Backbone bond lengths (Angstrom), bond angles and torsions (degrees), N, CA, C in turn:
res aa  C-N    CA-C-N  psi(-1)  N-CA   C-N-CA  omega(-1)  CA-C   N-CA-C  phi
1 X - - - 1.464 - - 1.536 109.46 -
2 X 1.311 114.60 140.70 1.454 121.52 175.76 1.525 108.34 -111.08
3 X 1.340 117.14 131.33 1.461 120.64 178.73 1.519 109.48 -91.69
4 X 1.331 115.88 122.16 1.458 122.63 175.11 1.525 106.91 -93.08
5 X 1.321 116.07 96.75 1.467 120.92 -174.48 1.522 111.87 -64.00
6 X 1.312 117.32 -37.92 1.458 121.85 -177.29 1.522 111.45 -62.16
7 X 1.339 116.27 -38.16 1.470 120.14 -177.69 1.526 113.01 -107.49
8 X 1.319 116.85 4.76 1.466 123.36 175.99 1.529 111.68 52.46
9 X 1.327 115.32 53.26 1.456 120.73 -179.51 1.522 109.57 -145.93
10 X 1.332 115.35 163.56 1.454 121.81 176.45 1.524 109.36 -105.70
11 X 1.322 115.37 149.50 1.462 121.62 -179.57 1.523 108.58 -125.32
12 X 1.319 116.58 130.09 1.460 121.28 175.52 1.516 109.68 -68.78
13 X 1.325 116.28 123.99 1.467 122.60 -179.68 1.528 108.60 -136.82
14 X 1.353 117.35 126.86 1.466 127.15 -4.14 1.530 110.98 -77.43
15 X 1.314 116.01 162.18 1.460 121.53 176.74 1.532 110.05 -105.58
16 X 1.339 116.44 148.11 1.472 118.47 176.04 1.529 110.90 -62.84
17 X 1.297 116.66 152.76 1.457 120.31 172.34 1.528 108.73 -64.82
18 X 1.323 116.34 151.20 1.472 120.59 -179.60 1.526 111.04 -53.93
19 X 1.338 116.42 -38.03 1.464 121.10 -177.85 1.526 112.38 -69.48
20 X 1.339 117.17 -17.16 1.466 121.19 -177.67 1.525 113.05 -99.15
21 X 1.335 118.36 -12.11 1.464 121.49 -171.73 1.523 112.71 -57.41
22 X 1.331 116.87 -41.41 1.466 120.30 -174.81 1.521 112.40 -61.54
23 X 1.330 117.70 -27.33 1.466 120.07 -177.36 1.523 111.82 -66.12
24 X 1.326 117.31 -24.17 1.469 120.67 -178.89 1.529 112.48 -80.89
25 X 1.337 117.30 -2.26 1.465 121.46 179.30 1.529 112.01 -112.55
26 X 1.332 116.48 8.38 1.462 120.00 -174.59 1.525 113.25 -83.58
27 X 1.311 117.49 -7.94 1.468 120.53 179.41 1.522 110.70 -64.07
28 X 1.333 116.35 136.87 1.468 120.67 176.57 1.513 111.40 -67.63
29 X 1.334 116.83 -13.37 1.458 121.31 -179.56 1.524 113.25 -89.16
30 X 1.347 117.19 -3.77 1.461 118.04 -178.32 1.521 108.73 -74.22
31 X 1.324 115.07 106.41 1.465 121.47 -163.54 1.524 113.88 -68.66
32 X 1.326 118.62 -27.74 1.463 120.67 -178.16 1.523 112.66 -69.87
33 X 1.334 116.81 -14.93 1.458 120.90 -177.87 1.529 111.93 -108.46
34 X 1.312 116.54 17.10 1.459 120.54 179.61 1.521 110.05 -146.11
35 X 1.323 116.28 156.68 1.471 121.58 174.09 1.518 110.67 -102.54
36 X 1.320 116.88 17.50 1.459 121.16 -176.30 1.524 111.62 -64.27
37 X 1.351 115.51 139.38 1.472 120.06 172.89 1.531 110.54 -120.50
38 X 1.344 115.83 24.59 1.462 120.82 177.49 1.522 110.17 -75.25
39 X 1.308 116.34 130.11 1.454 120.27 179.54 1.522 111.53 90.33
40 X 1.306 115.98 158.64 1.461 122.02 -174.73 1.518 112.26 -62.67
41 X 1.343 117.41 -49.18 1.458 119.96 -176.10 1.520 111.71 -65.84
42 X 1.341 117.27 -41.86 1.464 120.29 178.14 1.522 111.26 -64.17
43 X 1.323 116.43 -43.15 1.457 121.03 179.88 1.520 111.05 -62.04
44 X 1.317 115.81 -43.83 1.461 121.13 178.54 1.522 110.41 -63.92
45 X 1.319 116.02 -44.17 1.460 120.92 -179.62 1.526 111.52 -60.83
46 X 1.336 117.19 -48.61 1.462 120.92 -177.19 1.524 111.63 -66.50
47 X 1.326 116.51 -36.40 1.466 120.51 179.88 1.526 111.15 -64.52
48 X 1.311 115.73 -46.93 1.466 120.05 -178.64 1.522 110.64 -72.47
49 X 1.340 116.71 -32.52 1.459 120.29 -179.14 1.525 111.50 -59.78
50 X 1.324 117.00 -40.76 1.465 119.90 -179.29 1.525 111.40 -61.42
51 X 1.334 114.92 -41.33 1.461 118.92 178.27 1.516 112.17 -67.83
52 X 1.328 115.44 -42.61 1.461 119.60 -176.72 1.526 111.62 -68.35
53 X 1.326 117.36 -30.83 1.462 120.65 178.48 1.521 110.51 -62.67
54 X 1.321 117.46 -42.46 1.463 120.37 178.32 1.525 111.10 -63.44
55 X 1.326 116.57 -37.20 1.464 120.18 176.69 1.527 111.02 -65.85
56 X 1.323 116.05 -37.14 1.465 120.20 179.29 1.527 110.55 -66.29
57 X 1.335 116.60 -40.82 1.470 120.45 178.35 1.530 110.28 -62.64
58 X 1.322 116.51 -41.91 1.472 120.20 177.29 1.521 111.11 -63.52
59 X 1.341 116.21 -38.38 1.458 120.60 -179.13 1.521 111.57 -63.87
60 X 1.333 117.54 -47.75 1.465 118.74 -176.52 1.525 111.45 -68.06
61 X 1.335 117.63 -31.82 1.470 119.45 176.55 1.527 110.03 -67.15
62 X 1.321 116.30 -40.75 1.467 120.47 178.73 1.525 110.70 -64.14
63 X 1.313 116.91 -40.67 1.458 120.72 -179.14 1.523 112.05 -70.63
64 X 1.336 116.47 -36.17 1.462 121.00 -176.31 1.519 113.03 -89.26
65 X 1.332 116.80 -23.79 1.458 120.95 -178.44 1.514 113.94 92.05
66 X 1.312 116.89 -20.18 1.469 122.34 179.28 1.516 107.31 -169.71
67 X 1.336 116.33 169.75 1.460 119.83 175.05 1.526 109.46 -70.86
68 X 1.322 116.23 150.74 1.456 120.63 -179.93 1.507 110.57 -159.85
69 X 1.329 116.12 -144.84 1.457 122.19 178.95 1.523 108.98 -88.15
70 X 1.331 116.05 125.16 1.469 122.07 -177.27 1.519 110.64 -123.04
71 X 1.331 115.77 136.72 1.466 121.30 171.08 1.517 108.18 -124.42
72 X 1.338 116.11 122.78 1.463 121.58 176.89 1.526 108.04 -106.41
73 X 1.320 116.43 116.39 1.468 122.19 -178.96 1.527 108.66 -95.14
74 X 1.336 115.63 126.69 1.464 120.45 -173.44 1.507 109.30 78.12
75 X 1.329 115.61 51.08 1.468 122.46 -168.54 1.523 114.02 -75.33
76 X 1.332 118.15 -7.67 1.465 119.72 178.36 1.511 111.78 60.28
77 X 1.318 116.67 -127.28 1.469 121.09 -178.07 1.528 112.27 -91.40
78 X 1.322 117.24 12.57 1.464 121.23 170.29 1.512 116.64 82.71
79 X 1.325 117.64 9.68 1.468 118.63 -175.12 1.527 113.30 -66.91
80 X 1.333 117.05 -39.39 1.460 118.82 178.61 1.527 110.65 -67.10
81 X 1.334 116.97 -43.44 1.468 120.45 176.95 1.527 111.11 -58.35
82 X 1.326 116.29 -41.74 1.464 120.76 -179.25 1.524 110.62 -65.87
83 X 1.326 117.74 -44.65 1.463 120.99 -179.91 1.527 110.71 -63.95
84 X 1.342 116.28 -40.16 1.462 119.95 178.52 1.527 110.80 -66.86
85 X 1.325 116.55 -41.31 1.464 120.52 177.93 1.522 110.98 -61.64
86 X 1.319 116.76 -41.73 1.461 121.13 178.44 1.526 111.78 -65.06
87 X 1.342 115.41 -20.55 1.456 121.11 179.79 1.527 112.34 -96.44
88 X 1.352 116.38 9.10 1.457 120.05 173.56 1.517 115.88 105.06
89 X 1.335 117.89 -0.98 1.453 120.71 179.92 1.521 111.23 -81.75
90 X 1.324 115.28 148.89 1.465 121.16 169.02 1.522 105.92 -88.16
91 X 1.325 116.35 96.27 1.470 122.30 -168.80 1.521 112.38 -95.24
92 X 1.315 115.07 131.89 1.452 123.21 171.10 1.522 107.55 -126.24
93 X 1.335 116.16 160.31 1.456 118.05 -178.65 1.511 113.13 -152.19
94 X 1.342 115.16 157.23 1.461 123.57 176.76 1.519 107.98 -122.35
95 X 1.328 116.56 130.47 1.464 120.71 177.01 1.523 108.58 -152.11
96 X 1.340 117.64 113.98 1.472 119.82 -177.77 1.524 114.80 -72.37
97 X 1.340 118.31 -21.06 1.461 120.23 -175.39 1.534 110.83 -83.00
98 X 1.326 116.35 122.61 1.467 121.64 -175.04 1.530 111.98 -64.21
99 X 1.325 117.03 -40.76 1.465 120.14 -179.37 1.523 110.89 -62.02
100 X 1.325 116.78 -42.98 1.464 120.63 179.42 1.526 110.72 -65.41
101 X 1.330 117.10 -38.04 1.471 119.85 178.20 1.520 111.02 -64.00
102 X 1.329 116.84 -34.25 1.465 120.53 178.11 1.532 110.47 -65.53
103 X 1.335 116.89 -44.36 1.465 120.53 175.57 1.524 110.13 -57.65
104 X 1.330 116.34 -44.21 1.452 121.07 -178.01 1.530 111.57 -64.30
105 X 1.326 115.71 -41.34 1.468 119.81 -179.35 1.522 111.07 -62.18
106 X 1.336 117.01 -33.02 1.464 120.46 178.66 1.535 111.65 -66.54
107 X 1.325 116.49 -17.01 1.472 121.65 177.45 1.528 111.54 -96.85
108 X 1.331 115.56 2.68 1.460 119.72 179.57 1.515 113.56 88.24
109 X 1.331 117.09 14.11 1.460 121.31 -179.95 1.527 109.19 -115.74
110 X 1.323 116.55 112.36 1.465 121.59 178.00 1.521 109.13 -90.97
111 X 1.311 116.64 122.75 1.454 122.19 -178.61 1.524 110.59 -106.20
112 X 1.322 116.03 148.23 1.461 121.45 174.83 1.531 109.51 -90.16
113 X 1.316 115.36 156.86 1.469 119.99 -175.54 1.525 112.74 -79.81
114 X 1.333 117.84 -32.50 1.460 120.95 -175.69 1.526 111.09 -136.47
115 X 1.333 115.14 160.65 1.470 120.99 175.94 1.521 111.33 -65.07
116 X 1.325 116.85 -27.47 1.464 120.54 -178.47 1.525 112.14 -58.86
117 X 1.329 116.56 -23.40 1.468 120.18 178.48 1.520 111.81 -62.82
118 X 1.326 117.50 -20.42 1.465 121.61 -178.30 1.525 111.89 -110.86
119 X 1.319 116.92 15.78 1.456 121.34 179.63 1.529 111.05 -55.71
120 X 1.323 116.25 131.21 1.467 120.93 -179.60 1.511 113.87 90.14
121 X 1.333 117.81 -11.21 1.463 121.32 177.80 1.524 110.31 -94.64
122 X 1.343 116.28 156.23 1.457 122.15 177.12 1.523 109.38 -131.23
123 X 1.321 115.29 143.71 1.463 121.64 -175.35 1.522 110.82 -123.06
124 X 1.342 114.21 151.38 1.464 119.43 176.41 1.526 110.76 -65.74
125 X 1.329 115.45 -39.38 1.460 121.13 -178.94 1.521 109.13 -137.66
126 X 1.336 116.30 132.68 1.466 122.76 171.99 1.528 107.27 -121.20
127 X 1.328 116.34 132.38 1.459 120.57 -177.44 1.526 111.03 -124.48
128 X 1.331 114.47 146.83 1.470 122.14 171.96 1.524 106.94 -137.91
129 X 1.330 116.87 105.61 1.460 121.72 -178.12 1.534 108.58 -97.17
130 X 1.320 116.77 100.68 1.473 122.59 -177.56 1.527 110.57 54.62
131 X 1.315 114.89 54.71 1.469 121.84 -177.36 1.521 112.17 -127.69
132 X 1.332 118.26 -36.58 1.461 120.89 -174.41 1.524 111.74 -55.77
133 X 1.327 116.75 -35.17 1.462 120.30 -178.18 1.529 112.62 -67.43
134 X 1.337 116.79 -13.40 1.467 121.47 -178.80 1.530 112.98 -94.34
135 X 1.328 117.76 -16.63 1.462 120.23 -168.65 1.530 111.87 -81.44
136 X 1.332 117.75 128.02 1.467 120.16 176.23 1.528 110.10 -71.94
137 X 1.323 116.36 167.09 1.471 121.31 176.27 1.525 110.30 51.25
138 X 1.332 115.73 65.05 1.460 121.81 -169.15 1.526 113.52 -54.81
139 X 1.313 118.05 -48.84 1.468 119.89 -176.68 1.528 111.65 -62.33
140 X 1.323 116.44 -42.75 1.474 119.57 177.81 1.521 110.52 -66.01
141 X 1.338 117.04 -40.95 1.458 120.33 179.39 1.529 110.72 -60.98
142 X 1.335 116.87 -41.37 1.466 120.80 178.65 1.525 110.65 -62.81
143 X 1.326 117.52 -42.36 1.471 120.65 177.07 1.524 110.85 -62.85
144 X 1.330 116.45 -44.73 1.467 120.59 -179.68 1.525 111.20 -62.73
145 X 1.329 116.53 -41.68 1.468 120.64 178.38 1.527 109.96 -64.10
146 X 1.330 116.18 -45.47 1.467 120.23 -179.28 1.517 112.76 -59.21
147 X 1.329 116.92 -36.07 1.469 120.94 -179.58 1.527 112.60 -67.95
148 X 1.333 116.77 -17.70 1.466 120.79 -178.78 1.528 112.74 -88.56
149 X 1.330 117.27 -7.76 1.463 121.69 179.90 1.523 108.83 -99.54
150 X 1.298 117.39 128.77 1.463 119.87 -179.59 1.535 109.64 -71.62
151 X 1.337 118.65 153.59 1.466 120.51 176.52 1.530 110.94 -55.15
152 X 1.317 116.14 129.72 1.458 120.82 -175.53 1.510 113.23 84.55
153 X 1.343 116.72 -3.80 1.460 121.03 -179.47 1.519 112.20 -80.80
154 X 1.329 114.53 179.20 1.462 122.06 -171.33 1.523 111.34 -115.13
155 X 1.326 115.57 137.28 1.461 122.95 173.68 1.523 107.73 -121.39
156 X 1.339 116.22 124.97 1.463 121.27 -178.05 1.524 108.54 -120.87
157 X 1.333 115.91 123.40 1.459 121.02 -176.12 1.521 109.93 -131.78
158 X 1.332 116.59 128.43 1.464 122.09 174.74 1.519 108.37 -111.60
159 X 1.331 116.50 129.48 1.465 121.60 177.91 1.528 109.84 -144.53
160 X 1.337 117.48 155.54 1.460 120.62 174.05 1.532 111.02 -67.79
161 X 1.329 115.37 161.92 1.462 121.98 -178.47 1.528 109.37 -122.03
162 X 1.341 116.94 110.17 1.466 119.57 -175.37 1.536 112.68 -73.15
163 X 1.334 117.07 -2.48 1.463 120.48 176.98 1.530 112.59 -99.99
164 X 1.319 117.19 9.45 1.464 121.23 178.45 1.526 110.47 -74.12
165 X 1.328 115.63 164.42 1.464 119.60 179.17 1.521 111.18 -64.00
166 X 1.352 117.89 -42.98 1.466 119.33 -177.51 1.524 111.31 -64.85
167 X 1.332 117.87 -32.87 1.473 120.66 175.91 1.529 110.57 -65.77
168 X 1.326 116.35 -43.64 1.464 120.32 -179.36 1.534 111.02 -69.35
169 X 1.338 116.80 -33.20 1.462 120.53 -178.65 1.535 110.86 -70.81
170 X 1.343 116.40 -47.43 1.470 119.21 -175.00 1.534 113.49 -86.27
171 X 1.325 117.04 -16.05 1.465 121.62 176.53 1.537 110.96 51.29
172 X 1.318 118.39 -122.65 1.468 120.44 -174.56 1.524 112.63 -67.19
173 X 1.331 117.69 -16.64 1.468 121.06 178.70 1.532 112.14 -88.10
174 X 1.317 117.77 -2.91 1.474 120.44 -177.75 1.523 109.44 -61.16
175 X 1.319 116.06 119.05 1.463 121.34 -172.55 1.519 112.98 -63.21
176 X 1.332 117.68 -27.87 1.466 119.87 -177.12 1.532 112.88 -76.38
177 X 1.330 118.28 -6.63 1.467 118.69 168.79 1.529 109.59 -69.61
178 X 1.326 117.15 -42.76 1.472 124.44 171.41 1.535 113.73 40.25
179 X 1.321 115.84 45.88 1.467 118.75 178.44 1.535 109.80 -76.60
180 X 1.346 118.97 145.96 1.466 125.85 4.91 1.526 114.14 -94.38
181 X 1.354 117.78 9.71 1.468 118.33 179.65 1.523 111.62 -65.34
182 X 1.341 116.25 -39.57 1.462 119.73 175.69 1.530 108.47 -87.30
183 X 1.310 115.28 114.66 1.464 121.37 -176.09 1.523 112.03 -89.73
184 X 1.351 116.12 -24.59 1.466 122.87 -174.84 1.523 108.54 -133.72
185 X 1.317 116.10 149.20 1.464 121.34 -176.99 1.531 107.71 -134.43
186 X 1.332 115.79 116.32 1.453 121.12 -166.32 1.528 113.24 -103.25
187 X 1.331 114.38 155.72 1.457 122.51 171.19 1.528 108.24 -115.24
188 X 1.327 115.83 172.53 1.470 118.88 177.06 1.522 111.08 -63.57
189 X 1.320 116.70 -32.29 1.464 119.99 -179.35 1.522 111.79 -73.60
190 X 1.328 117.00 -31.99 1.469 120.02 -173.95 1.530 112.35 -70.89
191 X 1.328 117.94 -34.92 1.465 119.82 -171.70 1.535 113.59 -63.23
192 X 1.337 119.74 -51.52 1.471 117.49 177.60 1.524 112.85 -64.38
193 X 1.329 118.02 -28.39 1.459 120.79 176.67 1.523 111.19 -65.70
194 X 1.315 115.94 -44.17 1.459 120.84 -177.04 1.524 112.66 -64.76
195 X 1.342 116.50 -31.79 1.469 120.30 -174.79 1.525 113.02 -108.24
196 X 1.335 116.63 13.05 1.469 120.90 -173.78 1.529 113.27 -64.65
197 X 1.324 117.49 -25.09 1.471 120.65 -176.44 1.518 112.26 -59.21
198 X 1.329 117.62 -43.77 1.468 120.64 -173.28 1.525 114.09 -125.67
199 X 1.332 117.73 -4.28 1.461 119.33 -172.21 1.534 112.36 -133.03
200 X 1.322 114.01 150.37 1.451 121.05 171.11 1.512 109.54 -114.20
201 X 1.328 116.76 137.21 1.466 121.42 179.41 1.521 108.96 -79.33
202 X 1.337 116.46 124.59 1.464 119.81 -178.23 1.523 112.92 -109.29
203 X 1.333 116.95 -21.03 1.462 119.24 -178.16 1.525 109.92 -162.57
204 X 1.338 115.52 142.59 1.455 121.94 172.16 1.514 108.64 -125.97
205 X 1.332 117.15 128.60 1.459 121.67 -177.25 1.533 110.21 -122.45
206 X 1.336 117.65 138.05 1.463 119.77 176.53 1.523 111.30 -76.25
207 X 1.329 116.23 151.77 1.463 122.58 172.48 1.530 106.29 -110.97
208 X 1.322 115.92 89.04 1.467 120.29 -168.48 1.527 112.96 -69.51
209 X 1.325 118.06 -26.68 1.467 118.83 179.25 1.519 111.92 -68.52
210 X 1.330 116.71 -30.16 1.465 120.14 -173.27 1.523 112.90 -57.35
211 X 1.338 117.05 -36.54 1.466 119.03 -177.87 1.527 111.29 -62.16
212 X 1.345 117.04 -35.17 1.464 120.43 179.54 1.527 110.90 -71.21
213 X 1.325 116.09 -48.94 1.467 119.91 -177.77 1.529 111.15 -65.12
214 X 1.337 115.94 -44.65 1.467 119.89 -179.85 1.528 110.80 -65.19
215 X 1.332 117.06 -37.51 1.465 120.09 178.96 1.528 111.28 -67.16
216 X 1.327 116.81 -38.60 1.463 120.16 176.55 1.533 110.93 -61.20
217 X 1.321 116.42 -45.15 1.463 120.25 178.36 1.528 111.08 -66.58
218 X 1.314 115.91 -41.45 1.467 119.96 -178.90 1.518 111.16 -63.29
219 X 1.328 115.82 -41.14 1.464 120.57 178.59 1.525 110.54 -64.41
220 X 1.331 115.74 -37.26 1.465 119.97 177.26 1.526 110.51 -64.11
221 X 1.347 116.54 -43.09 1.467 120.00 178.48 1.530 110.82 -64.39
222 X 1.322 116.04 -36.13 1.463 120.78 -174.69 1.523 112.68 -79.48
223 X 1.347 116.87 -40.21 1.463 120.01 -172.25 1.522 114.03 -117.53
224 X 1.339 117.29 -16.98 1.458 120.48 -176.97 1.515 113.33 88.52
225 X 1.346 118.08 -3.73 1.463 121.68 -179.66 1.523 110.24 -81.45
226 X 1.339 117.09 128.58 1.461 120.78 -179.22 1.518 112.47 -73.90
227 X 1.338 117.32 -20.73 1.465 120.12 174.74 1.526 108.26 -143.60
228 X 1.324 115.38 140.27 1.457 119.98 -177.45 1.515 109.88 -147.38
229 X 1.322 116.95 127.87 1.463 120.43 174.52 1.524 110.26 -66.25
230 X 1.333 116.59 -29.54 1.466 119.33 176.54 1.530 109.96 -57.80
231 X 1.352 115.84 -42.52 1.462 119.94 -179.41 1.521 110.76 -61.72
232 X 1.328 116.73 -39.39 1.467 120.26 178.63 1.527 110.19 -60.64
233 X 1.325 116.49 -44.97 1.458 120.04 -178.13 1.533 111.72 -70.82
234 X 1.338 116.93 -33.84 1.469 119.43 175.50 1.533 109.82 -64.98
235 X 1.342 115.91 -42.03 1.462 119.75 177.50 1.518 112.00 -62.13
236 X 1.336 116.00 -42.72 1.459 120.83 178.47 1.523 110.81 -64.41
237 X 1.319 115.86 -46.23 1.458 119.83 -179.22 1.532 110.96 -64.02
238 X 1.321 116.40 -36.87 1.462 120.21 178.18 1.521 110.68 -60.38
239 X 1.325 116.96 -40.39 1.459 119.96 178.06 1.526 111.82 -68.81
240 X 1.321 116.41 -37.70 1.463 119.76 178.07 1.531 110.43 -65.45
241 X 1.327 115.81 -42.38 1.464 119.93 176.11 1.530 109.80 -64.23
242 X 1.339 115.66 -40.75 1.458 120.67 179.13 1.518 112.48 -62.35
243 X 1.328 116.37 -36.18 1.473 120.11 177.74 1.534 110.37 -60.28
244 X 1.342 115.91 -34.15 1.464 120.44 -179.53 1.529 111.50 -83.73
245 X 1.337 116.67 -44.09 1.468 120.29 -173.69 1.534 112.79 -93.86
246 X 1.343 116.61 -15.62 1.474 123.01 -174.17 1.528 111.79 67.47
247 X 1.337 115.49 22.30 1.469 121.35 176.75 1.530 108.35 -113.34
248 X 1.342 116.41 88.92 1.460 121.95 -178.94 1.529 110.67 -89.84
249 X 1.320 116.40 171.20 1.459 121.41 -179.21 1.530 111.87 -59.90
250 X 1.324 116.26 -40.18 1.466 122.54 175.58 1.522 108.38 -142.89
251 X 1.330 115.21 155.03 1.459 120.70 176.29 1.526 110.02 -132.40
252 X 1.325 114.43 154.96 1.463 121.85 168.53 1.523 107.12 -104.54
253 X 1.324 116.11 126.67 1.465 121.92 -179.99 1.531 108.47 -108.42
254 X 1.320 116.22 124.28 1.461 121.92 -177.90 1.529 108.90 -110.04
255 X 1.319 115.92 115.20 1.461 122.26 -177.59 1.528 110.49 -112.09
256 X 1.329 115.58 153.05 1.460 122.16 169.03 1.515 108.29 -117.08
257 X 1.335 115.63 135.34 1.455 119.62 179.16 1.517 109.88 -75.82
258 X 1.318 115.48 136.27 1.455 121.94 -176.13 1.525 110.32 -66.17
259 X 1.330 115.20 136.98 1.464 121.64 172.34 1.513 107.16 -85.87
260 X 1.305 117.40 112.88 1.467 120.61 -177.49 1.518 111.19 -96.49
261 X 1.321 114.75 140.53 1.469 120.67 177.98 1.525 110.15 -70.05
262 X 1.310 114.85 136.36 1.478 119.91 179.76 1.526 110.12 -82.75
């Protein structure tokens, strides 16, 4: 890992070539590209995901004031797009993984493979739920994402926080490092810096479940145990520490695009 002091973030070094990135997502165990609930961790993940999706839909409506045009980048199997559509949004999505797009299509949600498919369009709300850390060419990706948000529109990004207690506790075993799939590792300070050109940060929200799930995975990587009470307590303690330090395992960052004078 390389520490970028100026932007207060870590960079995976070396990084896979762009042409090789897709090979790291071909595992049948990669949970974001499947609706599988086989096994304890998958079952727990899918159960909590359904609840969290409804919270996300409520969040974007509150931020936008009403339903509108939504683009979800890294849409996975399309569940968030579907929930938003059912709530009155005109939902579009981007997902490079073909298998995940097939799952999404079975739910009536057709996803595009790349952001370029929406070039020239603007949306009321653009979301990336644990996706920014996967995108190559970070600066260009940020510019491309920004161009998809209309002036005064909302950008919502969720990413892990490498300064959380669970990250410091598990160190190289911390599951949210997930190298080489995760190319970038963000802090609370890095996010407003990265988007300062066109966006203002209006709200930061903790994702309290993430510390439990990430700790369970981290404990599995560290000890081989598929379930550990230690992981539960580490996740709980991470949230308690986060309540004091405001450094949670993951955060949701809510930005508004600047209205520029013509």
